[in-house]
C-alpha positions as CSV (number, residue, x, y, z in Angstrom):
1,X,0.1,0.0,0.0
2,X,2.9,2.3,0.8
3,X,4.4,1.7,-2.6
4,X,1.2,2.5,-4.4
5,X,0.9,5.8,-2.7
6,X,4.5,6.9,-3.0
7,X,4.8,5.8,-6.7
8,X,1.4,7.4,-7.4
9,X,2.7,10.8,-6.0
10,X,5.8,10.5,-8.1
11,X,3.7,9.6,-11.2
12,X,1.6,12.7,-10.7
13,X,4.7,15.0,-10.4
14,X,6.4,13.3,-13.5
15,X,3.4,13.4,-15.8
16,X,2.6,17.0,-14.9
17,X,6.2,17.9,-15.5
18,X,6.2,16.6,-19.1
19,X,2.8,18.1,-19.8
20,X,0.7,15.0,-20.3
21,X,-3.0,15.9,-20.5
22,X,-4.8,14.9,-17.2
23,X,-1.2,14.3,-16.0
24,X,-2.0,14.3,-12.4
25,X,-4.7,11.6,-12.6
26,X,-2.9,9.5,-15.1
27,X,0.4,9.8,-13.4
28,X,-1.1,8.8,-10.1
29,X,-2.8,5.7,-11.7
30,X,0.4,4.7,-13.5
31,X,2.6,5.3,-10.5
32,X,0.2,3.3,-8.2
33,X,0.4,0.4,-10.5
34,X,4.1,0.5,-10.8
35,X,4.4,0.8,-7.0
36,X,2.2,-2.1,-6.3
37,X,4.1,-4.5,-8.5
38,X,7.6,-3.2,-7.9
39,X,7.3,-2.5,-4.1
40,X,4.2,-3.8,-2.4
41,X,3.8,-7.2,-4.1
42,X,7.4,-8.5,-3.3
43,X,7.1,-7.2,0.2
44,X,3.6,-8.8,0.8
45,X,5.0,-12.1,-0.7
46,X,8.0,-12.0,1.7
47,X,5.8,-11.3,4.6
48,X,3.5,-14.2,3.6
49,X,6.4,-16.5,3.3
50,X,7.7,-15.5,6.7
51,X,4.3,-16.1,8.2
52,X,4.1,-19.5,6.6
53,X,7.6,-20.4,7.8
54,X,6.8,-19.4,11.3
55,X,3.6,-21.5,11.2
56,X,5.6,-24.5,10.0
57,X,8.0,-24.1,12.8
58,X,5.2,-23.7,15.4
59,X,3.5,-26.8,14.0
60,X,6.8,-28.7,14.1
61,X,7.3,-27.7,17.8
62,X,3.8,-28.9,18.6
63,X,4.6,-32.3,16.9
64,X,7.8,-32.6,18.9
65,X,5.9,-32.2,22.2
66,X,3.2,-34.7,21.0
67,X,5.6,-37.6,20.2
68,X,7.8,-36.8,23.3
69,X,4.9,-36.9,25.8
70,X,3.0,-39.8,24.0
71,X,6.2,-41.8,24.3
72,X,6.5,-41.2,28.0
73,X,2.9,-42.2,28.4
74,X,3.4,-45.5,26.3
75,X,6.5,-46.4,28.3
76,X,5.1,-45.7,31.7
77,X,3.4,-49.1,32.1
78,X,6.3,-51.1,30.9
79,X,7.0,-52.4,27.4
80,X,5.5,-50.5,24.4
81,X,2.8,-52.5,22.7
82,X,2.1,-52.9,19.0
83,X,-1.3,-51.1,19.4
84,X,0.5,-48.1,20.8
85,X,3.0,-48.1,17.9
86,X,0.1,-48.5,15.5
87,X,-1.6,-45.4,17.1
88,X,1.5,-43.3,16.5
89,X,1.8,-44.5,12.9
90,X,-1.9,-43.6,12.4
91,X,-1.3,-40.2,13.8
92,X,1.7,-39.5,11.6
93,X,0.0,-40.7,8.4
94,X,-3.7,-39.8,8.8
95,X,-4.0,-37.2,11.5
96,X,-0.9,-35.0,10.9
97,X,-0.4,-36.1,7.2
98,X,3.4,-36.2,7.7
99,X,5.9,-36.8,4.9
100,X,8.3,-39.7,4.9
101,X,11.0,-37.4,6.2
102,X,8.6,-36.0,8.9
103,X,7.7,-39.5,10.1
104,X,11.4,-40.4,10.3
105,X,12.0,-37.3,12.4
106,X,8.9,-38.1,14.6
107,X,10.1,-41.6,15.3
108,X,13.5,-40.2,16.3
109,X,11.8,-37.9,18.8
110,X,9.6,-40.8,20.1
111,X,12.7,-43.0,20.6
112,X,14.8,-40.4,22.3
113,X,12.0,-39.3,24.7
114,X,11.2,-43.0,25.5
115,X,14.6,-43.7,26.6
116,X,15.4,-40.2,28.0
117,X,16.1,-39.8,31.8
118,X,14.1,-36.5,31.5
119,X,10.9,-36.8,33.5
120,X,7.4,-36.7,32.0
121,X,6.8,-33.6,34.1
122,X,9.7,-31.7,32.5
123,X,8.4,-32.5,29.1
124,X,4.9,-31.4,30.1
125,X,6.2,-28.2,31.6
126,X,8.3,-27.5,28.5
127,X,5.1,-28.0,26.3
128,X,3.0,-25.7,28.6
129,X,5.6,-23.1,28.4
130,X,5.4,-23.1,24.6
131,X,1.5,-23.5,24.2
132,X,0.1,-22.4,27.5
133,X,-1.7,-19.5,25.9
134,X,-3.4,-21.7,23.3
135,X,-6.1,-23.5,25.1
136,X,-7.3,-25.6,22.1
137,X,-3.7,-27.0,21.8
138,X,-3.7,-27.8,25.4
139,X,-6.9,-29.8,25.1
140,X,-5.7,-31.4,21.9
141,X,-2.6,-32.6,23.6
142,X,-4.6,-34.0,26.5
143,X,-6.8,-35.8,24.2
144,X,-3.7,-37.4,22.4
145,X,-2.3,-38.4,25.7
146,X,-5.5,-40.3,26.7
147,X,-5.6,-41.9,23.3
148,X,-2.2,-43.2,23.9
149,X,-3.1,-44.5,27.3
150,X,-6.1,-46.2,25.8
151,X,-4.3,-47.8,22.9
152,X,-3.7,-51.1,24.6
153,X,-7.3,-51.3,25.9
154,X,-6.9,-50.4,29.5
155,X,-5.7,-47.6,31.9
156,X,-2.8,-48.6,33.9
157,X,-2.3,-46.8,37.3
158,X,1.1,-45.6,36.1
159,X,-0.5,-44.0,33.0
160,X,-3.3,-42.4,35.1
161,X,-0.6,-41.0,37.4
162,X,1.0,-39.3,34.4
163,X,-2.4,-38.1,33.0
164,X,-3.2,-36.5,36.4
165,X,0.1,-34.8,36.6
166,X,-0.4,-33.4,33.1
167,X,-3.8,-32.1,34.0
168,X,-2.2,-30.3,36.9
169,X,0.6,-28.8,34.9
170,X,-1.8,-27.8,32.0
171,X,-4.4,-26.3,34.5
172,X,-7.2,-28.5,33.4
173,X,-10.1,-28.7,35.7
174,X,-11.9,-31.8,37.0
175,X,-14.8,-31.6,34.6
176,X,-12.6,-31.1,31.6
177,X,-10.5,-34.0,32.7
178,X,-13.4,-36.3,33.2
179,X,-15.0,-35.3,30.0
180,X,-11.9,-36.3,28.0
181,X,-11.5,-39.5,30.1
182,X,-15.1,-40.6,29.4
183,X,-14.4,-40.7,25.7
184,X,-11.9,-43.4,26.3
185,X,-12.9,-45.1,29.6
186,X,-16.4,-45.6,31.0
187,X,-15.6,-45.8,34.7
188,X,-15.1,-42.6,36.7
189,X,-11.5,-41.8,37.8
190,X,-11.0,-43.0,41.4
191,X,-8.9,-39.9,42.0
192,X,-11.8,-37.6,41.0
193,X,-14.7,-39.6,42.5
194,X,-13.5,-38.6,45.9
195,X,-13.1,-35.0,45.2
196,X,-15.4,-32.1,44.3
197,X,-12.9,-29.9,42.5
198,X,-9.5,-29.8,41.1
199,X,-6.5,-29.2,43.4
200,X,-2.8,-28.8,42.7
201,X,-2.2,-31.6,45.2
202,X,-4.2,-34.1,43.1
203,X,-1.2,-35.4,41.2
204,X,0.6,-35.9,44.4
205,X,-2.1,-37.9,46.1
206,X,-2.3,-40.0,42.9
207,X,1.4,-40.8,42.9
208,X,1.0,-42.0,46.6
209,X,-2.1,-44.0,45.8
210,X,-3.8,-41.9,48.5
211,X,-6.6,-39.4,48.8
212,X,-7.3,-36.2,50.8
213,X,-9.6,-38.2,53.1
214,X,-6.7,-40.4,54.3
215,X,-5.1,-39.7,57.7
216,X,-1.5,-38.6,57.9
217,X,-0.7,-42.1,59.3
218,X,-2.4,-43.8,56.4
219,X,-0.4,-41.5,53.9
220,X,2.8,-42.3,55.8
221,X,2.1,-46.1,55.5
222,X,1.4,-45.9,51.8
223,X,4.5,-43.7,51.3
224,X,6.8,-46.2,53.1
225,X,5.5,-49.1,51.0
226,X,6.1,-47.3,47.7
227,X,9.6,-46.0,48.8
228,X,10.6,-49.6,49.7
229,X,9.3,-50.9,46.4
230,X,11.0,-48.3,44.3
231,X,14.2,-47.6,46.2
232,X,17.0,-47.7,43.6
233,X,19.4,-49.6,46.0
234,X,16.9,-52.4,46.1
235,X,16.5,-52.5,42.3
236,X,20.3,-52.6,41.9
237,X,20.6,-55.4,44.5
238,X,17.9,-57.4,42.7
239,X,20.1,-57.1,39.4
240,X,17.7,-54.9,37.6
241,X,18.8,-53.5,34.3
242,X,20.3,-50.0,33.9
243,X,17.0,-48.8,32.3
244,X,15.0,-50.3,35.2
245,X,17.2,-48.7,37.7
246,X,16.9,-45.2,36.0
247,X,13.1,-45.7,36.0
248,X,13.2,-46.6,39.7
249,X,15.3,-43.6,40.5
250,X,12.9,-41.3,38.8
251,X,9.9,-42.9,40.4
252,X,11.5,-42.7,43.8
253,X,12.1,-39.0,43.4
254,X,8.6,-38.5,42.4
255,X,7.3,-40.4,45.4
256,X,9.5,-38.4,47.8
257,X,8.4,-35.1,46.2
258,X,4.7,-36.0,46.4
259,X,5.0,-37.1,50.0
260,X,6.7,-33.8,50.9
261,X,4.0,-31.7,49.2
262,X,1.2,-33.6,50.8
263,X,2.7,-33.5,54.4
264,X,3.4,-29.7,53.9
265,X,-0.2,-29.1,53.1
266,X,-1.2,-30.9,56.4
267,X,0.9,-28.8,58.6
């Protein structure tokens, strides 16, 4: 637009100077046309290309988070199943319509996240940092995480622990959580059936297998049982693999953090 105006003014001055009849009007028209094609169109094209490139990068970032978080969910209950792999293939081909190169990159992201020592919570916080202002993307992600958890036909307690933690990090309320859950599982979440509203402590109670109605002594008993079960030294003494030991260490840290958060809230 700026080019049309500036070149139009120049056209008026030039046509008037050389004595063209109706020089001002014709000069402005001719100058506007030239300005639009010489100045405005290339600039608009460049801005359009920049916007498209930014959109592609944004979309790529979202896909990175999808395959990282879904890998963590799939791995949480043990070995990854064929149905979970089939779900990821379906997402790549039919949902996101990814190219061969894109699928290859997504598989790499999946494998690295699956074997990474970085916790699910860190991946979830990273996603929320990028997309926390885009509520529809938050809900899309939660839906994809539930789809991954449901791919093998059941909801394992480890999977629901991660889903509850994701809900806390994403600031998803009880009703929203249950609405998504009901699309994949018919029974009400045990965690939510005991509570009237969402609380930031929900994920910590879920990790401990406890509820707000439990006494401090009951919570301590459940904590001790879990701490003994997941203690890294016990896993090492039992000859567990390095991968299993890393998982136990992460789980043990989560249990201790959850216990401290719950006890702090009771003081």
